[in-house]
N, CA, C and O atoms as a GROMACS GRO file, in nm:
protein
  524
    1UNK      N    1   0.916   0.757   4.641
    1UNK     CA    2   0.881   0.782   4.502
    1UNK      C    3   0.729   0.788   4.490
    1UNK      O    4   0.659   0.704   4.545
    2UNK      N    5   0.679   0.888   4.418
    2UNK     CA    6   0.535   0.902   4.403
    2UNK      C    7   0.486   0.800   4.299
    2UNK      O    8   0.566   0.732   4.235
    3UNK      N    9   0.353   0.792   4.283
    3UNK     CA   10   0.300   0.692   4.192
    3UNK      C   11   0.336   0.726   4.047
    3UNK      O   12   0.355   0.843   4.012
    4UNK      N   13   0.347   0.623   3.966
    4UNK     CA   14   0.388   0.638   3.827
    4UNK      C   15   0.283   0.715   3.747
    4UNK      O   16   0.163   0.696   3.765
    5UNK      N   17   0.331   0.802   3.659
    5UNK     CA   18   0.243   0.878   3.570
    5UNK      C   19   0.253   0.822   3.429
    5UNK      O   20   0.219   0.889   3.331
    6UNK      N   21   0.300   0.699   3.420
    6UNK     CA   22   0.320   0.633   3.291
    6UNK      C   23   0.452   0.562   3.291
    6UNK      O   24   0.520   0.553   3.394
    7UNK      N   25   0.490   0.512   3.173
    7UNK     CA   26   0.618   0.442   3.164
    7UNK      C   27   0.669   0.442   3.020
    7UNK      O   28   0.593   0.455   2.924
    8UNK      N   29   0.801   0.425   3.009
    8UNK     CA   30   0.866   0.403   2.881
    8UNK      C   31   0.897   0.254   2.876
    8UNK      O   32   0.970   0.203   2.961
    9UNK      N   33   0.841   0.185   2.776
    9UNK     CA   34   0.860   0.041   2.764
    9UNK      C   35   0.958   0.014   2.651
    9UNK      O   36   0.931   0.049   2.536
   10UNK      N   37   1.074  -0.049   2.682
   10UNK     CA   38   1.172  -0.076   2.576
   10UNK      C   39   1.114  -0.172   2.472
   10UNK      O   40   1.059  -0.276   2.506
   11UNK      N   41   1.129  -0.135   2.344
   11UNK     CA   42   1.084  -0.222   2.236
   11UNK      C   43   1.190  -0.330   2.219
   11UNK      O   44   1.308  -0.299   2.204
   12UNK      N   45   1.148  -0.454   2.222
   12UNK     CA   46   1.243  -0.564   2.210
   12UNK      C   47   1.278  -0.626   2.344
   12UNK      O   48   1.357  -0.720   2.351
   13UNK      N   49   1.218  -0.575   2.450
   13UNK     CA   50   1.237  -0.635   2.582
   13UNK      C   51   1.320  -0.551   2.676
   13UNK      O   52   1.391  -0.460   2.635
   14UNK      N   53   1.309  -0.583   2.802
   14UNK     CA   54   1.378  -0.509   2.907
   14UNK      C   55   1.279  -0.452   3.005
   14UNK      O   56   1.158  -0.456   2.983
   15UNK      N   57   1.331  -0.399   3.115
   15UNK     CA   58   1.244  -0.343   3.219
   15UNK      C   59   1.188  -0.209   3.173
   15UNK      O   60   1.258  -0.127   3.115
   16UNK      N   61   1.058  -0.189   3.200
   16UNK     CA   62   1.001  -0.058   3.167
   16UNK      C   63   1.050   0.045   3.267
   16UNK      O   64   1.085   0.012   3.381
   17UNK      N   65   1.052   0.169   3.223
   17UNK     CA   66   1.104   0.280   3.304
   17UNK      C   67   0.986   0.363   3.351
   17UNK      O   68   0.918   0.424   3.268
   18UNK      N   69   0.961   0.368   3.483
   18UNK     CA   70   0.846   0.446   3.532
   18UNK      C   71   0.870   0.596   3.518
   18UNK      O   72   0.980   0.646   3.538
   19UNK      N   73   0.764   0.667   3.482
   19UNK     CA   74   0.768   0.814   3.473
   19UNK      C   75   0.702   0.864   3.601
   19UNK      O   76   0.580   0.859   3.615
   20UNK      N   77   0.783   0.912   3.694
   20UNK     CA   78   0.736   0.935   3.831
   20UNK      C   79   0.734   1.081   3.873
   20UNK      O   80   0.695   1.111   3.986
   21UNK      N   81   0.774   1.173   3.785
   21UNK     CA   82   0.763   1.315   3.820
   21UNK      C   83   0.734   1.395   3.694
   21UNK      O   84   0.749   1.345   3.583
   22UNK      N   85   0.692   1.520   3.712
   22UNK     CA   86   0.643   1.604   3.601
   22UNK      C   87   0.749   1.635   3.496
   22UNK      O   88   0.716   1.650   3.378
   23UNK      N   89   0.875   1.645   3.536
   23UNK     CA   90   0.984   1.673   3.442
   23UNK      C   91   1.096   1.573   3.469
   23UNK      O   92   1.142   1.557   3.582
   24UNK      N   93   1.139   1.505   3.362
   24UNK     CA   94   1.244   1.404   3.375
   24UNK      C   95   1.351   1.428   3.269
   24UNK      O   96   1.320   1.440   3.151
   25UNK      N   97   1.477   1.436   3.312
   25UNK     CA   98   1.587   1.447   3.216
   25UNK      C   99   1.632   1.305   3.180
   25UNK      O  100   1.634   1.216   3.265
   26UNK      N  101   1.669   1.288   3.053
   26UNK     CA  102   1.714   1.158   3.004
   26UNK      C  103   1.850   1.176   2.939
   26UNK      O  104   1.867   1.264   2.855
   27UNK      N  105   1.945   1.093   2.978
   27UNK     CA  106   2.078   1.101   2.918
   27UNK      C  107   2.173   1.001   2.980
   27UNK      O  108   2.133   0.918   3.062
   28UNK      N  109   2.299   1.007   2.939
   28UNK     CA  110   2.400   0.914   2.986
   28UNK      C  111   2.455   0.951   3.123
   28UNK      O  112   2.505   0.865   3.195
   29UNK      N  113   2.447   1.080   3.160
   29UNK     CA  114   2.500   1.124   3.289
   29UNK      C  115   2.425   1.062   3.406
   29UNK      O  116   2.304   1.042   3.400
   30UNK      N  117   2.501   1.032   3.512
   30UNK     CA  118   2.441   0.979   3.635
   30UNK      C  119   2.340   1.077   3.694
   30UNK      O  120   2.244   1.036   3.760
   31UNK      N  121   2.361   1.207   3.670
   31UNK     CA  122   2.273   1.308   3.729
   31UNK      C  123   2.137   1.317   3.660
   31UNK      O  124   2.047   1.384   3.710
   32UNK      N  125   2.119   1.249   3.546
   32UNK     CA  126   1.989   1.251   3.477
   32UNK      C  127   1.888   1.167   3.555
   32UNK      O  128   1.924   1.069   3.621
   33UNK      N  129   1.761   1.206   3.547
   33UNK     CA  130   1.656   1.131   3.616
   33UNK      C  131   1.645   0.989   3.559
   33UNK      O  132   1.625   0.893   3.634
   34UNK      N  133   1.659   0.978   3.427
   34UNK     CA  134   1.660   0.847   3.360
   34UNK      C  135   1.796   0.834   3.294
   34UNK      O  136   1.824   0.902   3.194
   35UNK      N  137   1.880   0.748   3.349
   35UNK     CA  138   2.017   0.732   3.300
   35UNK      C  139   2.022   0.614   3.202
   35UNK      O  140   1.996   0.500   3.238
   36UNK      N  141   2.055   0.646   3.076
   36UNK     CA  142   2.070   0.543   2.972
   36UNK      C  143   2.218   0.529   2.942
   36UNK      O  144   2.278   0.616   2.879
   37UNK      N  145   2.276   0.422   2.988
   37UNK     CA  146   2.422   0.404   2.976
   37UNK      C  147   2.459   0.344   2.840
   37UNK      O  148   2.501   0.229   2.832
   38UNK      N  149   2.443   0.424   2.735
   38UNK     CA  150   2.480   0.382   2.601
   38UNK      C  151   2.571   0.490   2.544
   38UNK      O  152   2.547   0.609   2.564
   39UNK      N  153   2.675   0.448   2.473
   39UNK     CA  154   2.772   0.544   2.416
   39UNK      C  155   2.707   0.643   2.320
   39UNK      O  156   2.752   0.757   2.311
   40UNK      N  157   2.601   0.601   2.248
   40UNK     CA  158   2.540   0.691   2.150
   40UNK      C  159   2.430   0.780   2.208
   40UNK      O  160   2.362   0.850   2.134
   41UNK      N  161   2.413   0.777   2.340
   41UNK     CA  162   2.319   0.866   2.409
   41UNK      C  163   2.400   0.982   2.467
   41UNK      O  164   2.501   0.959   2.534
   42UNK      N  165   2.358   1.105   2.441
   42UNK     CA  166   2.430   1.223   2.491
   42UNK      C  167   2.421   1.231   2.643
   42UNK      O  168   2.331   1.173   2.704
   43UNK      N  169   2.514   1.304   2.704
   43UNK     CA  170   2.515   1.324   2.849
   43UNK      C  171   2.380   1.371   2.898
   43UNK      O  172   2.324   1.313   2.991
   44UNK      N  173   2.327   1.477   2.837
   44UNK     CA  174   2.190   1.525   2.860
   44UNK      C  175   2.124   1.521   2.724
   44UNK      O  176   2.141   1.612   2.643
   45UNK      N  177   2.048   1.417   2.699
   45UNK     CA  178   1.996   1.390   2.564
   45UNK      C  179   1.863   1.462   2.539
   45UNK      O  180   1.848   1.534   2.440
   46UNK      N  181   1.767   1.440   2.630
   46UNK     CA  182   1.634   1.499   2.609
   46UNK      C  183   1.562   1.512   2.743
   46UNK      O  184   1.612   1.471   2.848
   47UNK      N  185   1.444   1.571   2.736
   47UNK     CA  186   1.364   1.594   2.856
   47UNK      C  187   1.221   1.553   2.828
   47UNK      O  188   1.165   1.586   2.723
   48UNK      N  189   1.162   1.481   2.921
   48UNK     CA  190   1.019   1.451   2.916
   48UNK      C  191   0.951   1.541   3.017
   48UNK      O  192   0.996   1.551   3.131
   49UNK      N  193   0.844   1.606   2.977
   49UNK     CA  194   0.769   1.687   3.073
   49UNK      C  195   0.620   1.661   3.053
   49UNK      O  196   0.572   1.638   2.942
   50UNK      N  197   0.549   1.666   3.164
   50UNK     CA  198   0.405   1.638   3.162
   50UNK      C  199   0.331   1.768   3.188
   50UNK      O  200   0.347   1.831   3.292
   51UNK      N  201   0.250   1.808   3.089
   51UNK     CA  202   0.172   1.931   3.101
   51UNK      C  203   0.026   1.900   3.073
   51UNK      O  204  -0.007   1.842   2.969
   52UNK      N  205  -0.061   1.938   3.164
   52UNK     CA  206  -0.204   1.911   3.152
   52UNK      C  207  -0.232   1.763   3.124
   52UNK      O  208  -0.323   1.730   3.048
   53UNK      N  209  -0.152   1.675   3.185
   53UNK     CA  210  -0.175   1.532   3.171
   53UNK      C  211  -0.116   1.471   3.045
   53UNK      O  212  -0.132   1.351   3.022
   54UNK      N  213  -0.049   1.550   2.962
   54UNK     CA  214   0.008   1.500   2.836
   54UNK      C  215   0.161   1.509   2.843
   54UNK      O  216   0.216   1.613   2.879
   55UNK      N  217   0.229   1.399   2.809
   55UNK     CA  218   0.375   1.398   2.807
   55UNK      C  219   0.427   1.464   2.680
   55UNK      O  220   0.371   1.445   2.572
   56UNK      N  221   0.535   1.542   2.694
   56UNK     CA  222   0.601   1.610   2.582
   56UNK      C  223   0.749   1.571   2.585
   56UNK      O  224   0.807   1.555   2.692
   57UNK      N  225   0.810   1.556   2.468
   57UNK     CA  226   0.953   1.528   2.458
   57UNK      C  227   1.022   1.651   2.401
   57UNK      O  228   0.968   1.720   2.315
   58UNK      N  229   1.142   1.679   2.450
   58UNK     CA  230   1.221   1.791   2.397
   58UNK      C  231   1.367   1.748   2.388
   58UNK      O  232   1.426   1.705   2.487
   59UNK      N  233   1.424   1.759   2.269
   59UNK     CA  234   1.565   1.728   2.247
   59UNK      C  235   1.646   1.840   2.312
   59UNK      O  236   1.616   1.957   2.294
   60UNK      N  237   1.748   1.803   2.389
   60UNK     CA  238   1.830   1.902   2.459
   60UNK      C  239   1.963   1.926   2.386
   60UNK      O  240   2.066   1.948   2.450
   61UNK      N  241   1.960   1.922   2.251
   61UNK     CA  242   2.082   1.946   2.174
   61UNK      C  243   2.167   1.822   2.161
   61UNK      O  244   2.289   1.830   2.151
   62UNK      N  245   2.103   1.706   2.162
   62UNK     CA  246   2.176   1.578   2.154
   62UNK      C  247   2.244   1.561   2.019
   62UNK      O  248   2.204   1.623   1.920
   63UNK      N  249   2.346   1.478   2.016
   63UNK     CA  250   2.418   1.448   1.892
   63UNK      C  251   2.336   1.358   1.801
   63UNK      O  252   2.328   1.382   1.680
   64UNK      N  253   2.275   1.254   1.856
   64UNK     CA  254   2.208   1.154   1.775
   64UNK      C  255   2.056   1.167   1.768
   64UNK      O  256   1.988   1.084   1.707
   65UNK      N  257   2.001   1.270   1.831
   65UNK     CA  258   1.862   1.306   1.810
   65UNK      C  259   1.757   1.223   1.880
   65UNK      O  260   1.784   1.124   1.948
   66UNK      N  261   1.633   1.270   1.859
   66UNK     CA  262   1.512   1.211   1.915
   66UNK      C  263   1.414   1.196   1.800
   66UNK      O  264   1.400   1.286   1.717
   67UNK      N  265   1.345   1.082   1.797
   67UNK     CA  266   1.242   1.060   1.696
   67UNK      C  267   1.114   1.018   1.766
   67UNK      O  268   1.116   0.949   1.868
   68UNK      N  269   1.002   1.060   1.708
   68UNK     CA  270   0.871   1.014   1.752
   68UNK      C  271   0.805   0.948   1.632
   68UNK      O  272   0.786   1.012   1.528
   69UNK      N  273   0.771   0.821   1.646
   69UNK     CA  274   0.714   0.743   1.536
   69UNK      C  275   0.799   0.752   1.410
   69UNK      O  276   0.746   0.763   1.299
   70UNK      N  277   0.932   0.748   1.427
   70UNK     CA  278   1.024   0.747   1.315
   70UNK      C  279   1.058   0.884   1.257
   70UNK      O  280   1.138   0.892   1.163
   71UNK      N  281   0.999   0.990   1.310
   71UNK     CA  282   1.020   1.125   1.257
   71UNK      C  283   1.104   1.208   1.355
   71UNK      O  284   1.065   1.225   1.470
   72UNK      N  285   1.219   1.258   1.308
   72UNK     CA  286   1.307   1.336   1.396
   72UNK      C  287   1.234   1.463   1.442
   72UNK      O  288   1.163   1.526   1.364
   73UNK      N  289   1.252   1.499   1.567
   73UNK     CA  290   1.182   1.615   1.622
   73UNK      C  291   1.268   1.686   1.726
   73UNK      O  292   1.355   1.624   1.788
   74UNK      N  293   1.243   1.814   1.746
   74UNK     CA  294   1.306   1.891   1.852
   74UNK      C  295   1.219   1.891   1.978
   74UNK      O  296   1.269   1.882   2.090
   75UNK      N  297   1.089   1.901   1.957
   75UNK     CA  298   0.993   1.899   2.068
   75UNK      C  299   0.858   1.857   2.014
   75UNK      O  300   0.823   1.887   1.901
   76UNK      N  301   0.784   1.786   2.098
   76UNK     CA  302   0.657   1.735   2.048
   76UNK      C  303   0.578   1.671   2.161
   76UNK      O  304   0.636   1.609   2.250
   77UNK      N  305   0.445   1.686   2.160
   77UNK     CA  306   0.362   1.613   2.255
   77UNK      C  307   0.357   1.465   2.215
   77UNK      O  308   0.375   1.432   2.097
   78UNK      N  309   0.334   1.379   2.311
   78UNK     CA  310   0.333   1.234   2.286
   78UNK      C  311   0.196   1.175   2.318
   78UNK      O  312   0.138   1.201   2.423
   79UNK      N  313   0.146   1.095   2.224
   79UNK     CA  314   0.023   1.021   2.249
   79UNK      C  315   0.060   0.888   2.316
   79UNK      O  316   0.169   0.836   2.293
   80UNK      N  317  -0.030   0.833   2.398
   80UNK     CA  318  -0.004   0.700   2.453
   80UNK      C  319   0.018   0.602   2.337
   80UNK      O  320  -0.059   0.600   2.241
   81UNK      N  321   0.123   0.521   2.347
   81UNK     CA  322   0.153   0.424   2.242
   81UNK      C  323   0.251   0.474   2.137
   81UNK      O  324   0.294   0.395   2.052
   82UNK      N  325   0.288   0.602   2.141
   82UNK     CA  326   0.386   0.654   2.046
   82UNK      C  327   0.520   0.583   2.065
   82UNK      O  328   0.556   0.544   2.176
   83UNK      N  329   0.593   0.567   1.953
   83UNK     CA  330   0.727   0.510   1.959
   83UNK      C  331   0.827   0.624   1.972
   83UNK      O  332   0.832   0.714   1.888
   84UNK      N  333   0.905   0.619   2.078
   84UNK     CA  334   1.004   0.721   2.108
   84UNK      C  335   1.142   0.661   2.087
   84UNK      O  336   1.176   0.560   2.149
   85UNK      N  337   1.223   0.722   1.999
   85UNK     CA  338   1.358   0.673   1.974
   85UNK      C  339   1.457   0.775   2.028
   85UNK      O  340   1.460   0.890   1.984
   86UNK      N  341   1.538   0.732   2.124
   86UNK     CA  342   1.642   0.816   2.183
   86UNK      C  343   1.773   0.762   2.129
   86UNK      O  344   1.817   0.654   2.169
   87UNK      N  345   1.835   0.837   2.037
   87UNK     CA  346   1.949   0.788   1.960
   87UNK      C  347   1.899   0.669   1.879
   87UNK      O  348   1.822   0.688   1.785
   88UNK      N  349   1.941   0.546   1.912
   88UNK     CA  350   1.891   0.428   1.840
   88UNK      C  351   1.808   0.338   1.931
   88UNK      O  352   1.773   0.227   1.892
   89UNK      N  353   1.777   0.386   2.050
   89UNK     CA  354   1.708   0.304   2.150
   89UNK      C  355   1.559   0.338   2.147
   89UNK      O  356   1.519   0.452   2.166
   90UNK      N  357   1.477   0.234   2.123
   90UNK     CA  358   1.334   0.255   2.101
   90UNK      C  359   1.250   0.215   2.221
   90UNK      O  360   1.273   0.112   2.285
   91UNK      N  361   1.152   0.299   2.249
   91UNK     CA  362   1.060   0.278   2.361
   91UNK      C  363   0.919   0.311   2.314
   91UNK      O  364   0.899   0.389   2.222
   92UNK      N  365   0.822   0.250   2.380
   92UNK     CA  366   0.683   0.290   2.361
   92UNK      C  367   0.645   0.368   2.486
   92UNK      O  368   0.673   0.326   2.598
   93UNK      N  369   0.581   0.483   2.466
   93UNK     CA  370   0.537   0.560   2.583
   93UNK      C  371   0.395   0.519   2.617
   93UNK      O  372   0.307   0.518   2.531
   94UNK      N  373   0.373   0.484   2.744
   94UNK     CA  374   0.242   0.439   2.790
   94UNK      C  375   0.198   0.528   2.906
   94UNK      O  376   0.271   0.544   3.004
   95UNK      N  377   0.079   0.584   2.895
   95UNK     CA  378   0.021   0.659   3.007
   95UNK      C  379  -0.128   0.677   2.984
   95UNK      O  380  -0.177   0.659   2.873
   96UNK      N  381  -0.198   0.713   3.091
   96UNK     CA  382  -0.341   0.740   3.082
   96UNK      C  383  -0.359   0.884   3.037
   96UNK      O  384  -0.317   0.975   3.108
   97UNK      N  385  -0.421   0.906   2.922
   97UNK     CA  386  -0.444   1.045   2.879
   97UNK      C  387  -0.548   1.112   2.969
   97UNK      O  388  -0.624   1.044   3.037
   98UNK      N  389  -0.550   1.246   2.969
   98UNK     CA  390  -0.649   1.316   3.052
   98UNK      C  391  -0.791   1.279   3.009
   98UNK      O  392  -0.818   1.263   2.890
   99UNK      N  393  -0.879   1.265   3.105
   99UNK     CA  394  -1.016   1.222   3.078
   99UNK      C  395  -1.101   1.332   3.013
   99UNK      O  396  -1.205   1.303   2.954
  100UNK      N  397  -1.057   1.458   3.023
  100UNK     CA  398  -1.140   1.569   2.975
  100UNK      C  399  -1.128   1.594   2.824
  100UNK      O  400  -1.182   1.693   2.774
  101UNK      N  401  -1.059   1.505   2.752
  101UNK     CA  402  -1.051   1.520   2.606
  101UNK      C  403  -0.949   1.623   2.560
  101UNK      O  404  -0.946   1.656   2.441
  102UNK      N  405  -0.866   1.674   2.651
  102UNK     CA  406  -0.772   1.778   2.611
  102UNK      C  407  -0.653   1.723   2.534
  102UNK      O  408  -0.572   1.800   2.482
  103UNK      N  409  -0.640   1.589   2.525
  103UNK     CA  410  -0.528   1.529   2.452
  103UNK      C  411  -0.527   1.575   2.306
  103UNK      O  412  -0.424   1.622   2.257
  104UNK      N  413  -0.640   1.563   2.238
  104UNK     CA  414  -0.644   1.604   2.097
  104UNK      C  415  -0.628   1.755   2.082
  104UNK      O  416  -0.573   1.802   1.982
  105UNK      N  417  -0.676   1.832   2.181
  105UNK     CA  418  -0.659   1.978   2.177
  105UNK      C  419  -0.511   2.014   2.171
  105UNK      O  420  -0.473   2.108   2.100
  106UNK      N  421  -0.428   1.941   2.244
  106UNK     CA  422  -0.284   1.966   2.246
  106UNK      C  423  -0.227   1.946   2.106
  106UNK      O  424  -0.142   2.024   2.061
  107UNK      N  425  -0.273   1.841   2.036
  107UNK     CA  426  -0.220   1.811   1.903
  107UNK      C  427  -0.270   1.910   1.800
  107UNK      O  428  -0.197   1.945   1.708
  108UNK      N  429  -0.394   1.956   1.813
  108UNK     CA  430  -0.446   2.058   1.721
  108UNK      C  431  -0.367   2.187   1.739
  108UNK      O  432  -0.328   2.251   1.642
  109UNK      N  433  -0.343   2.223   1.864
  109UNK     CA  434  -0.266   2.344   1.896
  109UNK      C  435  -0.123   2.332   1.842
  109UNK      O  436  -0.069   2.428   1.789
  110UNK      N  437  -0.064   2.214   1.855
  110UNK     CA  438   0.072   2.191   1.807
  110UNK      C  439   0.079   2.205   1.656
  110UNK      O  440   0.174   2.263   1.603
  111UNK      N  441  -0.022   2.153   1.584
  111UNK     CA  442  -0.025   2.167   1.439
  111UNK      C  443  -0.039   2.313   1.398
  111UNK      O  444   0.018   2.356   1.298
  112UNK      N  445  -0.116   2.389   1.475
  112UNK     CA  446  -0.135   2.531   1.446
  112UNK      C  447  -0.003   2.608   1.456
  112UNK      O  448   0.016   2.708   1.386
  113UNK      N  449   0.086   2.563   1.541
  113UNK     CA  450   0.215   2.629   1.560
  113UNK      C  451   0.288   2.639   1.427
  113UNK      O  452   0.358   2.737   1.401
  114UNK      N  453   0.272   2.537   1.341
  114UNK     CA  454   0.344   2.532   1.215
  114UNK      C  455   0.266   2.594   1.099
  114UNK      O  456   0.314   2.596   0.986
  115UNK      N  457   0.147   2.644   1.126
  115UNK     CA  458   0.066   2.700   1.019
  115UNK      C  459   0.112   2.841   0.981
  115UNK      O  460   0.067   2.895   0.879
  116UNK      N  461   0.198   2.901   1.058
  116UNK     CA  462   0.248   3.036   1.036
  116UNK      C  463   0.400   3.035   1.044
  116UNK      O  464   0.457   2.963   1.126
  117UNK      N  465   0.465   3.114   0.962
  117UNK     CA  466   0.611   3.123   0.974
  117UNK      C  467   0.646   3.204   1.098
  117UNK      O  468   0.563   3.278   1.151
  118UNK      N  469   0.769   3.190   1.144
  118UNK     CA  470   0.814   3.267   1.261
  118UNK      C  471   0.809   3.416   1.230
  118UNK      O  472   0.776   3.497   1.318
  119UNK      N  473   0.841   3.454   1.107
  119UNK     CA  474   0.836   3.596   1.068
  119UNK      C  475   0.693   3.649   1.079
  119UNK      O  476   0.672   3.762   1.124
  120UNK      N  477   0.594   3.568   1.037
  120UNK     CA  478   0.454   3.609   1.049
  120UNK      C  479   0.414   3.622   1.196
  120UNK      O  480   0.349   3.718   1.236
  121UNK      N  481   0.455   3.523   1.276
  121UNK     CA  482   0.422   3.527   1.419
  121UNK      C  483   0.476   3.652   1.485
  121UNK      O  484   0.412   3.712   1.571
  122UNK      N  485   0.598   3.692   1.444
  122UNK     CA  486   0.662   3.810   1.502
  122UNK      C  487   0.606   3.939   1.443
  122UNK      O  488   0.642   4.048   1.487
  123UNK      N  489   0.519   3.925   1.343
  123UNK     CA  490   0.461   4.044   1.280
  123UNK      C  491   0.557   4.113   1.184
  123UNK      O  492   0.538   4.231   1.152
  124UNK      N  493   0.660   4.042   1.138
  124UNK     CA  494   0.759   4.102   1.050
  124UNK      C  495   0.731   4.074   0.902
  124UNK      O  496   0.797   4.131   0.815
  125UNK      N  497   0.634   3.988   0.875
  125UNK     CA  498   0.594   3.968   0.735
  125UNK      C  499   0.445   3.939   0.732
  125UNK      O  500   0.385   3.899   0.832
  126UNK      N  501   0.387   3.961   0.615
  126UNK     CA  502   0.244   3.938   0.599
  126UNK      C  503   0.221   3.793   0.561
  126UNK      O  504   0.304   3.732   0.493
  127UNK      N  505   0.109   3.737   0.606
  127UNK     CA  506   0.078   3.598   0.570
  127UNK      C  507   0.068   3.584   0.419
  127UNK      O  508   0.019   3.674   0.350
  128UNK      N  509   0.114   3.470   0.368
  128UNK     CA  510   0.102   3.444   0.225
  128UNK      C  511  -0.042   3.413   0.193
  128UNK      O  512  -0.110   3.342   0.267
  129UNK      N  513  -0.090   3.466   0.081
  129UNK     CA  514  -0.228   3.440   0.041
  129UNK      C  515  -0.235   3.304  -0.025
  129UNK      O  516  -0.147   3.269  -0.103
  130UNK      N  517  -0.340   3.227   0.006
  130UNK     CA  518  -0.354   3.097  -0.062
  130UNK      C  519  -0.375   3.119  -0.212
  130UNK      O  520  -0.441   3.214  -0.252
  131UNK      N  521  -0.319   3.030  -0.292
  131UNK     CA  522  -0.333   3.046  -0.438
  131UNK      C  523  -0.452   2.971  -0.489
  131UNK      O  524  -0.479   2.972  -0.609
   0.00000   0.00000   0.00000
């Protein structure tokens, strides 16, 4: 196993889960990289991936969802210390952010994604003028 690139720390106690590769599947199935044996966790619940030193979470169509800091999400970058809820199981994500300051760039870019509708992005509608 390569060196840890961070960890998921269970809120309320328990062993922390090392994040040891760039892409990790999380779910109830034995074949998942991180196996959470809880009835309310989907077989393949979500995926953690590390891009440019920043961890991202992506819901893989789970029944009970994924939340970051209490807010349900389909996909999202994670800051060190964020609270990650997989179904009803809560963890804090801990890792060393990239030293080059690109952590905040990821979040600015992510916010920009929502500044335009999908129709505008596809060029099928004109941007709404501010009132």
